LOKOL-629799 format. One record per residue (C-alpha): x, z, y; residue number from 1; residue in three letters. Coordinates in steps of 0.05 Angstrom, whole numbers, padded with zeros to 5 digits. Layout:
N
BANU      X      Z      Y resi resn
BANU      X      Z      Y  NUM  ALA
...
//
This chain:
433
BANU      X      Z      Y resi resn
BANU -02557 -01822 -03004    1  UNK
BANU -02554 -01784 -02937    2  UNK
BANU -02482 -01763 -02952    3  UNK
BANU -02463 -01835 -02966    4  UNK
BANU -02493 -01856 -02899    5  UNK
BANU -02455 -01802 -02862    6  UNK
BANU -02390 -01820 -02896    7  UNK
BANU -02403 -01893 -02882    8  UNK
BANU -02414 -01878 -02808    9  UNK
BANU -02344 -01848 -02802   10  UNK
BANU -02314 -01906 -02841   11  UNK
BANU -02348 -01958 -02797   12  UNK
BANU -02330 -01923 -02732   13  UNK
BANU -02257 -01920 -02755   14  UNK
BANU -02248 -01994 -02771   15  UNK
BANU -02290 -02016 -02711   16  UNK
BANU -02247 -01975 -02664   17  UNK
BANU -02184 -02001 -02697   18  UNK
BANU -02207 -02072 -02681   19  UNK
BANU -02224 -02052 -02609   20  UNK
BANU -02295 -02077 -02619   21  UNK
BANU -02346 -02069 -02562   22  UNK
BANU -02392 -02009 -02566   23  UNK
BANU -02455 -02051 -02578   24  UNK
BANU -02424 -02081 -02641   25  UNK
BANU -02404 -02012 -02668   26  UNK
BANU -02474 -01985 -02656   27  UNK
BANU -02507 -02046 -02689   28  UNK
BANU -02461 -02037 -02749   29  UNK
BANU -02483 -01964 -02756   30  UNK
BANU -02556 -01982 -02752   31  UNK
BANU -02547 -02036 -02804   32  UNK
BANU -02510 -01988 -02851   33  UNK
BANU -02570 -01941 -02849   34  UNK
BANU -02616 -01999 -02865   35  UNK
BANU -02572 -02020 -02924   36  UNK
BANU -02583 -01952 -02955   37  UNK
BANU -02659 -01959 -02949   38  UNK
BANU -02674 -02032 -02965   39  UNK
BANU -02680 -02065 -03033   40  UNK
BANU -02641 -02124 -03060   41  UNK
BANU -02672 -02192 -03045   42  UNK
BANU -02721 -02221 -03094   43  UNK
BANU -02688 -02278 -03132   44  UNK
BANU -02736 -02319 -03174   45  UNK
BANU -02720 -02325 -03248   46  UNK
BANU -02654 -02286 -03244   47  UNK
BANU -02645 -02211 -03256   48  UNK
BANU -02593 -02186 -03207   49  UNK
BANU -02606 -02111 -03208   50  UNK
BANU -02543 -02096 -03248   51  UNK
BANU -02498 -02144 -03208   52  UNK
BANU -02447 -02112 -03162   53  UNK
BANU -02459 -02136 -03091   54  UNK
BANU -02438 -02075 -03051   55  UNK
BANU -02385 -02033 -03087   56  UNK
BANU -02311 -02043 -03070   57  UNK
BANU -02245 -02005 -03076   58  UNK
BANU -02210 -02023 -03011   59  UNK
BANU -02235 -02051 -02945   60  UNK
BANU -02195 -02090 -02894   61  UNK
BANU -02226 -02098 -02826   62  UNK
BANU -02206 -02150 -02775   63  UNK
BANU -02131 -02147 -02766   64  UNK
BANU -02071 -02185 -02740   65  UNK
BANU -02054 -02255 -02763   66  UNK
BANU -02003 -02282 -02812   67  UNK
BANU -01948 -02333 -02806   68  UNK
BANU -01951 -02405 -02829   69  UNK
BANU -01899 -02389 -02882   70  UNK
BANU -01948 -02342 -02916   71  UNK
BANU -02001 -02395 -02924   72  UNK
BANU -02006 -02418 -02997   73  UNK
BANU -01998 -02491 -03016   74  UNK
BANU -02070 -02489 -03040   75  UNK
BANU -02090 -02478 -02967   76  UNK
BANU -02042 -02525 -02932   77  UNK
BANU -02063 -02582 -02977   78  UNK
BANU -02132 -02579 -02944   79  UNK
BANU -02109 -02586 -02872   80  UNK
BANU -02052 -02622 -02837   81  UNK
BANU -02019 -02567 -02796   82  UNK
BANU -01974 -02617 -02761   83  UNK
BANU -02032 -02659 -02735   84  UNK
BANU -02039 -02640 -02661   85  UNK
BANU -02106 -02675 -02658   86  UNK
BANU -02138 -02634 -02713   87  UNK
BANU -02187 -02577 -02698   88  UNK
BANU -02186 -02520 -02748   89  UNK
BANU -02188 -02446 -02762   90  UNK
BANU -02155 -02413 -02822   91  UNK
BANU -02169 -02342 -02845   92  UNK
BANU -02135 -02302 -02901   93  UNK
BANU -02176 -02243 -02923   94  UNK
BANU -02197 -02214 -02855   95  UNK
BANU -02135 -02239 -02819   96  UNK
BANU -02136 -02299 -02772   97  UNK
BANU -02079 -02343 -02795   98  UNK
BANU -02082 -02405 -02752   99  UNK
BANU -02128 -02434 -02699  100  UNK
BANU -02123 -02501 -02663  101  UNK
BANU -02173 -02532 -02616  102  UNK
BANU -02155 -02592 -02573  103  UNK
BANU -02149 -02579 -02499  104  UNK
BANU -02199 -02635 -02486  105  UNK
BANU -02252 -02597 -02523  106  UNK
BANU -02234 -02530 -02492  107  UNK
BANU -02241 -02561 -02423  108  UNK
BANU -02311 -02583 -02441  109  UNK
BANU -02330 -02512 -02458  110  UNK
BANU -02326 -02516 -02534  111  UNK
BANU -02311 -02448 -02565  112  UNK
BANU -02277 -02439 -02632  113  UNK
BANU -02254 -02368 -02648  114  UNK
BANU -02258 -02313 -02700  115  UNK
BANU -02323 -02274 -02702  116  UNK
BANU -02295 -02208 -02674  117  UNK
BANU -02262 -02242 -02615  118  UNK
BANU -02328 -02277 -02602  119  UNK
BANU -02363 -02210 -02596  120  UNK
BANU -02310 -02186 -02547  121  UNK
BANU -02298 -02247 -02504  122  UNK
BANU -02364 -02286 -02509  123  UNK
BANU -02411 -02227 -02512  124  UNK
BANU -02473 -02259 -02481  125  UNK
BANU -02472 -02318 -02528  126  UNK
BANU -02456 -02273 -02587  127  UNK
BANU -02514 -02227 -02572  128  UNK
BANU -02561 -02285 -02561  129  UNK
BANU -02550 -02316 -02630  130  UNK
BANU -02518 -02267 -02678  131  UNK
BANU -02569 -02249 -02732  132  UNK
BANU -02628 -02263 -02686  133  UNK
BANU -02664 -02329 -02697  134  UNK
BANU -02635 -02353 -02763  135  UNK
BANU -02619 -02291 -02805  136  UNK
BANU -02646 -02221 -02789  137  UNK
BANU -02609 -02157 -02805  138  UNK
BANU -02669 -02123 -02838  139  UNK
BANU -02688 -02178 -02888  140  UNK
BANU -02660 -02138 -02947  141  UNK
BANU -02602 -02096 -02971  142  UNK
BANU -02551 -02152 -02971  143  UNK
BANU -02564 -02177 -02900  144  UNK
BANU -02560 -02105 -02874  145  UNK
BANU -02496 -02093 -02915  146  UNK
BANU -02468 -02156 -02884  147  UNK
BANU -02484 -02136 -02812  148  UNK
BANU -02453 -02068 -02824  149  UNK
BANU -02387 -02091 -02855  150  UNK
BANU -02375 -02162 -02832  151  UNK
BANU -02299 -02168 -02828  152  UNK
BANU -02286 -02242 -02819  153  UNK
BANU -02315 -02308 -02799  154  UNK
BANU -02318 -02357 -02743  155  UNK
BANU -02358 -02374 -02680  156  UNK
BANU -02366 -02446 -02660  157  UNK
BANU -02405 -02464 -02597  158  UNK
BANU -02416 -02534 -02573  159  UNK
BANU -02444 -02536 -02501  160  UNK
BANU -02500 -02579 -02476  161  UNK
BANU -02487 -02655 -02475  162  UNK
BANU -02421 -02649 -02512  163  UNK
BANU -02410 -02695 -02571  164  UNK
BANU -02351 -02678 -02616  165  UNK
BANU -02328 -02739 -02654  166  UNK
BANU -02272 -02705 -02695  167  UNK
BANU -02291 -02656 -02751  168  UNK
BANU -02281 -02581 -02740  169  UNK
BANU -02251 -02551 -02803  170  UNK
BANU -02248 -02479 -02827  171  UNK
BANU -02214 -02449 -02888  172  UNK
BANU -02232 -02379 -02912  173  UNK
BANU -02183 -02351 -02963  174  UNK
BANU -02195 -02291 -03008  175  UNK
BANU -02123 -02274 -03025  176  UNK
BANU -02138 -02206 -03056  177  UNK
BANU -02204 -02203 -03095  178  UNK
BANU -02207 -02127 -03091  179  UNK
BANU -02218 -02132 -03016  180  UNK
BANU -02290 -02152 -03001  181  UNK
BANU -02300 -02217 -02964  182  UNK
BANU -02357 -02204 -02915  183  UNK
BANU -02356 -02268 -02876  184  UNK
BANU -02401 -02293 -02820  185  UNK
BANU -02405 -02364 -02792  186  UNK
BANU -02443 -02374 -02728  187  UNK
BANU -02449 -02447 -02708  188  UNK
BANU -02490 -02465 -02646  189  UNK
BANU -02500 -02537 -02622  190  UNK
BANU -02534 -02533 -02554  191  UNK
BANU -02582 -02585 -02526  192  UNK
BANU -02562 -02658 -02534  193  UNK
BANU -02497 -02641 -02570  194  UNK
BANU -02467 -02662 -02637  195  UNK
BANU -02414 -02636 -02684  196  UNK
BANU -02387 -02644 -02755  197  UNK
BANU -02365 -02580 -02788  198  UNK
BANU -02331 -02573 -02856  199  UNK
BANU -02310 -02508 -02890  200  UNK
BANU -02275 -02485 -02953  201  UNK
BANU -02277 -02418 -02989  202  UNK
BANU -02215 -02410 -03032  203  UNK
BANU -02190 -02356 -03080  204  UNK
BANU -02116 -02344 -03090  205  UNK
BANU -02129 -02284 -03136  206  UNK
BANU -02153 -02315 -03201  207  UNK
BANU -02152 -02251 -03242  208  UNK
BANU -02179 -02198 -03196  209  UNK
BANU -02251 -02174 -03188  210  UNK
BANU -02290 -02163 -03124  211  UNK
BANU -02348 -02184 -03080  212  UNK
BANU -02363 -02236 -03028  213  UNK
BANU -02421 -02231 -02979  214  UNK
BANU -02427 -02294 -02937  215  UNK
BANU -02479 -02305 -02883  216  UNK
BANU -02479 -02369 -02842  217  UNK
BANU -02525 -02385 -02784  218  UNK
BANU -02528 -02458 -02763  219  UNK
BANU -02569 -02470 -02701  220  UNK
BANU -02586 -02538 -02673  221  UNK
BANU -02620 -02533 -02606  222  UNK
BANU -02662 -02590 -02575  223  UNK
BANU -02638 -02661 -02592  224  UNK
BANU -02575 -02635 -02626  225  UNK
BANU -02541 -02663 -02688  226  UNK
BANU -02501 -02622 -02739  227  UNK
BANU -02467 -02648 -02801  228  UNK
BANU -02446 -02589 -02845  229  UNK
BANU -02401 -02596 -02906  230  UNK
BANU -02377 -02539 -02951  231  UNK
BANU -02338 -02528 -03015  232  UNK
BANU -02342 -02459 -03045  233  UNK
BANU -02288 -02444 -03097  234  UNK
BANU -02283 -02369 -03108  235  UNK
BANU -02255 -02342 -03174  236  UNK
BANU -02293 -02318 -03235  237  UNK
BANU -02284 -02244 -03220  238  UNK
BANU -02319 -02248 -03153  239  UNK
BANU -02394 -02235 -03149  240  UNK
BANU -02420 -02275 -03091  241  UNK
BANU -02480 -02274 -03046  242  UNK
BANU -02485 -02335 -03000  243  UNK
BANU -02539 -02344 -02947  244  UNK
BANU -02535 -02408 -02906  245  UNK
BANU -02592 -02414 -02856  246  UNK
BANU -02609 -02472 -02811  247  UNK
BANU -02653 -02465 -02749  248  UNK
BANU -02671 -02533 -02720  249  UNK
BANU -02703 -02548 -02653  250  UNK
BANU -02744 -02608 -02629  251  UNK
BANU -02716 -02677 -02645  252  UNK
BANU -02654 -02645 -02677  253  UNK
BANU -02623 -02650 -02746  254  UNK
BANU -02577 -02614 -02795  255  UNK
BANU -02547 -02652 -02854  256  UNK
BANU -02520 -02606 -02908  257  UNK
BANU -02469 -02628 -02961  258  UNK
BANU -02453 -02568 -03005  259  UNK
BANU -02405 -02565 -03064  260  UNK
BANU -02420 -02499 -03099  261  UNK
BANU -02361 -02490 -03145  262  UNK
BANU -02353 -02415 -03152  263  UNK
BANU -02333 -02391 -03221  264  UNK
BANU -02366 -02322 -03216  265  UNK
BANU -02438 -02300 -03216  266  UNK
BANU -02469 -02327 -03152  267  UNK
BANU -02534 -02322 -03113  268  UNK
BANU -02536 -02382 -03066  269  UNK
BANU -02592 -02387 -03015  270  UNK
BANU -02598 -02446 -02968  271  UNK
BANU -02658 -02444 -02920  272  UNK
BANU -02672 -02496 -02867  273  UNK
BANU -02727 -02480 -02817  274  UNK
BANU -02753 -02542 -02781  275  UNK
BANU -02778 -02506 -02719  276  UNK
BANU -02787 -02564 -02670  277  UNK
BANU -02828 -02627 -02670  278  UNK
BANU -02790 -02687 -02698  279  UNK
BANU -02737 -02642 -02730  280  UNK
BANU -02699 -02664 -02793  281  UNK
BANU -02665 -02626 -02849  282  UNK
BANU -02627 -02660 -02905  283  UNK
BANU -02597 -02617 -02960  284  UNK
BANU -02551 -02644 -03014  285  UNK
BANU -02522 -02595 -03064  286  UNK
BANU -02478 -02602 -03126  287  UNK
BANU -02454 -02548 -03173  288  UNK
BANU -02415 -02543 -03238  289  UNK
BANU -02426 -02481 -03281  290  UNK
BANU -02378 -02461 -03336  291  UNK
BANU -02358 -02401 -03378  292  UNK
BANU -02411 -02346 -03379  293  UNK
BANU -02428 -02348 -03306  294  UNK
BANU -02498 -02344 -03278  295  UNK
BANU -02519 -02380 -03215  296  UNK
BANU -02584 -02381 -03177  297  UNK
BANU -02588 -02436 -03126  298  UNK
BANU -02650 -02432 -03081  299  UNK
BANU -02660 -02487 -03030  300  UNK
BANU -02718 -02481 -02982  301  UNK
BANU -02740 -02527 -02926  302  UNK
BANU -02797 -02500 -02884  303  UNK
BANU -02835 -02545 -02836  304  UNK
BANU -02862 -02513 -02772  305  UNK
BANU -02857 -02572 -02725  306  UNK
BANU -02900 -02634 -02725  307  UNK
BANU -02872 -02698 -02755  308  UNK
BANU -02813 -02660 -02785  309  UNK
BANU -02775 -02688 -02845  310  UNK
BANU -02743 -02648 -02900  311  UNK
BANU -02706 -02673 -02962  312  UNK
BANU -02672 -02634 -03018  313  UNK
BANU -02625 -02665 -03070  314  UNK
BANU -02594 -02617 -03121  315  UNK
BANU -02551 -02639 -03179  316  UNK
BANU -02518 -02591 -03228  317  UNK
BANU -02473 -02597 -03289  318  UNK
BANU -02473 -02540 -03340  319  UNK
BANU -02422 -02528 -03396  320  UNK
BANU -02401 -02472 -03443  321  UNK
BANU -02452 -02415 -03437  322  UNK
BANU -02465 -02422 -03363  323  UNK
BANU -02535 -02414 -03334  324  UNK
BANU -02560 -02443 -03269  325  UNK
BANU -02629 -02439 -03238  326  UNK
BANU -02648 -02490 -03185  327  UNK
BANU -02707 -02468 -03142  328  UNK
BANU -02727 -02522 -03093  329  UNK
BANU -02782 -02504 -03044  330  UNK
BANU -02813 -02551 -02993  331  UNK
BANU -02864 -02515 -02949  332  UNK
BANU -02906 -02550 -02896  333  UNK
BANU -02938 -02497 -02852  334  UNK
BANU -03005 -02502 -02819  335  UNK
BANU -02997 -02543 -02755  336  UNK
BANU -02939 -02585 -02781  337  UNK
BANU -02980 -02649 -02788  338  UNK
BANU -02948 -02716 -02803  339  UNK
BANU -02890 -02681 -02837  340  UNK
BANU -02853 -02706 -02898  341  UNK
BANU -02824 -02661 -02953  342  UNK
BANU -02786 -02691 -03011  343  UNK
BANU -02742 -02660 -03064  344  UNK
BANU -02704 -02678 -03128  345  UNK
BANU -02669 -02630 -03175  346  UNK
BANU -02631 -02654 -03236  347  UNK
BANU -02588 -02615 -03286  348  UNK
BANU -02540 -02646 -03336  349  UNK
BANU -02523 -02605 -03399  350  UNK
BANU -02455 -02613 -03432  351  UNK
BANU -02458 -02557 -03483  352  UNK
BANU -02510 -02529 -03532  353  UNK
BANU -02501 -02459 -03504  354  UNK
BANU -02510 -02479 -03431  355  UNK
BANU -02576 -02472 -03395  356  UNK
BANU -02605 -02503 -03333  357  UNK
BANU -02673 -02497 -03302  358  UNK
BANU -02701 -02540 -03245  359  UNK
BANU -02762 -02511 -03210  360  UNK
BANU -02791 -02555 -03156  361  UNK
BANU -02844 -02523 -03112  362  UNK
BANU -02887 -02555 -03058  363  UNK
BANU -02929 -02510 -03012  364  UNK
BANU -02975 -02551 -02968  365  UNK
BANU -03017 -02516 -02914  366  UNK
BANU -03034 -02578 -02873  367  UNK
BANU -03069 -02645 -02880  368  UNK
BANU -03041 -02713 -02860  369  UNK
BANU -02972 -02701 -02892  370  UNK
BANU -02928 -02734 -02945  371  UNK
BANU -02895 -02694 -03001  372  UNK
BANU -02864 -02707 -03068  373  UNK
BANU -02816 -02679 -03120  374  UNK
BANU -02777 -02697 -03182  375  UNK
BANU -02740 -02654 -03232  376  UNK
BANU -02703 -02665 -03298  377  UNK
BANU -02659 -02626 -03346  378  UNK
BANU -02623 -02663 -03401  379  UNK
BANU -02559 -02686 -03434  380  UNK
BANU -02514 -02744 -03417  381  UNK
BANU -02554 -02809 -03425  382  UNK
BANU -02531 -02841 -03491  383  UNK
BANU -02549 -02910 -03463  384  UNK
BANU -02500 -02901 -03406  385  UNK
BANU -02446 -02877 -03454  386  UNK
BANU -02459 -02936 -03501  387  UNK
BANU -02453 -02985 -03444  388  UNK
BANU -02387 -02957 -03420  389  UNK
BANU -02358 -02950 -03490  390  UNK
BANU -02377 -03023 -03505  391  UNK
BANU -02329 -03040 -03449  392  UNK
BANU -02271 -03007 -03486  393  UNK
BANU -02276 -02939 -03452  394  UNK
BANU -02267 -02877 -03497  395  UNK
BANU -02326 -02829 -03505  396  UNK
BANU -02290 -02773 -03467  397  UNK
BANU -02273 -02819 -03409  398  UNK
BANU -02343 -02849 -03409  399  UNK
BANU -02374 -02779 -03404  400  UNK
BANU -02327 -02762 -03348  401  UNK
BANU -02347 -02824 -03308  402  UNK
BANU -02421 -02809 -03318  403  UNK
BANU -02411 -02737 -03292  404  UNK
BANU -02373 -02760 -03230  405  UNK
BANU -02427 -02812 -03216  406  UNK
BANU -02480 -02758 -03225  407  UNK
BANU -02447 -02713 -03172  408  UNK
BANU -02424 -02768 -03125  409  UNK
BANU -02485 -02767 -03078  410  UNK
BANU -02459 -02702 -03047  411  UNK
BANU -02384 -02712 -03056  412  UNK
BANU -02384 -02776 -03015  413  UNK
BANU -02419 -02742 -02957  414  UNK
BANU -02360 -02697 -02941  415  UNK
BANU -02328 -02726 -02878  416  UNK
BANU -02256 -02700 -02887  417  UNK
BANU -02216 -02738 -02939  418  UNK
BANU -02173 -02679 -02960  419  UNK
BANU -02234 -02636 -02973  420  UNK
BANU -02268 -02693 -03011  421  UNK
BANU -02207 -02701 -03055  422  UNK
BANU -02204 -02626 -03066  423  UNK
BANU -02277 -02624 -03089  424  UNK
BANU -02265 -02681 -03137  425  UNK
BANU -02205 -02644 -03166  426  UNK
BANU -02246 -02580 -03175  427  UNK
BANU -02301 -02619 -03210  428  UNK
BANU -02250 -02653 -03254  429  UNK
BANU -02219 -02587 -03274  430  UNK
BANU -02287 -02556 -03290  431  UNK
BANU -02316 -02612 -03332  432  UNK
BANU -02256 -02627 -03375  433  UNK
//
């Protein structure tokens, strides 16, 4: 193991130097690499991940120069209007920044939208203040340390105090070559009294290759801030994926999550919302469709630290073929978080005899004077619903399709960008047929 650490040190120094990274980032990478060799994989309830490949790869591409518009695939350009001068977006292909546009009006107000390596170089104080500090820590387990050591892409979005952004900020992260690991970091900070809507897509262009994706996203809402966060993950079946989305919410602030988890490969998906301040709110809506032989573990946790905090979890999944998905929903009201409200609902719809879905709601209550509740169900398409639709002249196949879309619609309709919403509907359609 010591030899691997030494070899890794040389490797990290080389790509960090090639990207002209500041010394502090190089040193933090080296420290994280040492931790990655010492720490265990995270504990994932009800899913055995010891034999999954999360860390081995053949080729590595660090941050590098951008690509031209002509190289962007149609699959990407369909998601964003490159000719719209009023749109705000960032596009990345593998570790290469491809296109960035932020309106001058927002830049003049101090809004920052840039790739993660440029953020470390040009906005060092802000980067150091928030990068893997309050939301996600480097030493949590092997995969967070691996991430901190090898992060090679991602975006930094900072909204200053008292700035309200009315137009969505959109990002598209493309894995064009599955053999190159996607180690992507999103750092979104909404400062006091600010608001922003952020929507992202993860897209695979390499449908046949195999590889890994390690995604860590820190979403920080300071005091009286509002964040609406939408995402559609659509990586290919050969990619083993670890996703860690973490919300850190201050007093009287909120984060609304709308997550479409549509990866085709084995995936560990962790969404944690920490309600740190009094009067904070976290709302998490998640949909997923499993197919083939993939295994997914979707853990959604909302932890209440602040008084009168409100947390809701809504998770809907559709399973077909021999896919397996575990939904772990955890609402935790800590001691001191009186007058808080924790609610959750997890439902799984089975389309095939070989498919499996488990919904595991958990409530942990360490305080009196609170409200909490949960609901969970696993079952097949309701025959009464099918009968009603078929009695109106609709075929059984079309009736089943309509029921599935209605089942997933609570999250789909929350996405604020029409192109992304249409894309998610198309992905769902392709998966369930």
